Each structure stands twice: as C-alpha cells, then as structure tokens.
N, C-alpha and C positions, 0 to 999 in steps of 0.2 A: 453605272449603268443600273436602272432599276430592276427588280426582280419582275418577272412576268407570271402572271397566273390566269387561271380560267376557272369556270364553274359549269357543272352540269345540274340542272334542276329537273327533278324526277316529276313528270306530269301525274303519276300516280298518287304522289303525296302532297304537291304544291296546292294550297288552297287560296293563293293570291292575297296574302294578309298585308302585304307590303312592308312587314318588318325588317326584312333583309334590305329592302330599297332603301328605307330610311337610315339604316345603320351602316351602309356602305361609306366608308371614308373617302373613297375615289370618286363616287357619284357616277357609276358606270352600270348601273342596274336600273330596271324599270319592269313594270308589269307589261306582258305582251298583250296588248289590246286586240291584236288581229288574230290571236290563237286562243282557243278554248280547250280545256283539257276534257277528258270524257265524263267528268264531274260537273262541268260548266264553270271552271274558275279560269281567271287569266293568269298564267304562271308567269313567275319571274324569269329574267333572262338578262344578260350582258347586252347594253347598247352602243358600247364603244370600247376601244382599246384602253388599257390602264389599269386593269385588274392586277393586284400585286399577290394575289393568293393569301391575303391576311386571314382569311376564314372567319372573319366577324358575322358575315351573312349566315354561315352555317350554324354558329354558335347560337344565334338569336332565333333560327328558325324552329318553331314549335313543333313541326312535323317531320324534322330531320330530312328535309327534301333536297338538301343542296351537298354536293360532293364538290371539294375544291382540290384544284391542282396547282402546283407551283413548278416552274421551270427551274431545274438545276443550274446554277450559273457555271459557266465554262471553268472557271478558277476552282471551283469546288468539285467539279467533276473531275478534273485532272488530277488534283491533290489526292482524291480517293482511290484513283487507279494505281498509284506509285507504290 
C-alpha cells in the first residue's frame, strides 16, 4: 500500500513560480488558476490524489511556502505503541 501524503501551501509566501509543480514526481500539483493570493499570484495546490509526501516540492520551493504531511502507515504506528 503506497504512503499517502498531502501539502499545505501558504498564500502569504507562494509566488506561483511553478518549480514545485515541475518537480513533483507524482504529477499531482498545478497552479490554482481560479485563485489569486493577496499579492496577485496563482498559488500551487494539489489537483488529484496520489501525493506520497516525498517533500520534493518543499525542497525546491525558494519561498519555503509548502508544508508537507505524510500519513503514518498502520504497521509503523502499531509497532511504535508496543
């Protein structure tokens, strides 16, 4: 079972540079053309399921606008509580 992840993009910092979108190995990110930040940029967002939480998007983001989360697999969570 693949690991599931998700991201949060800060509208305050994202400048819509598209680096994260191009770096995403799962191809699940895009710029949100329907939304503008207060600074007038189209921020990045997830467009479909399939994010693994690899954090490549956060690493390439020059503005540190992306926070990555990764779901803890059930096996690992159970092993940690024993």
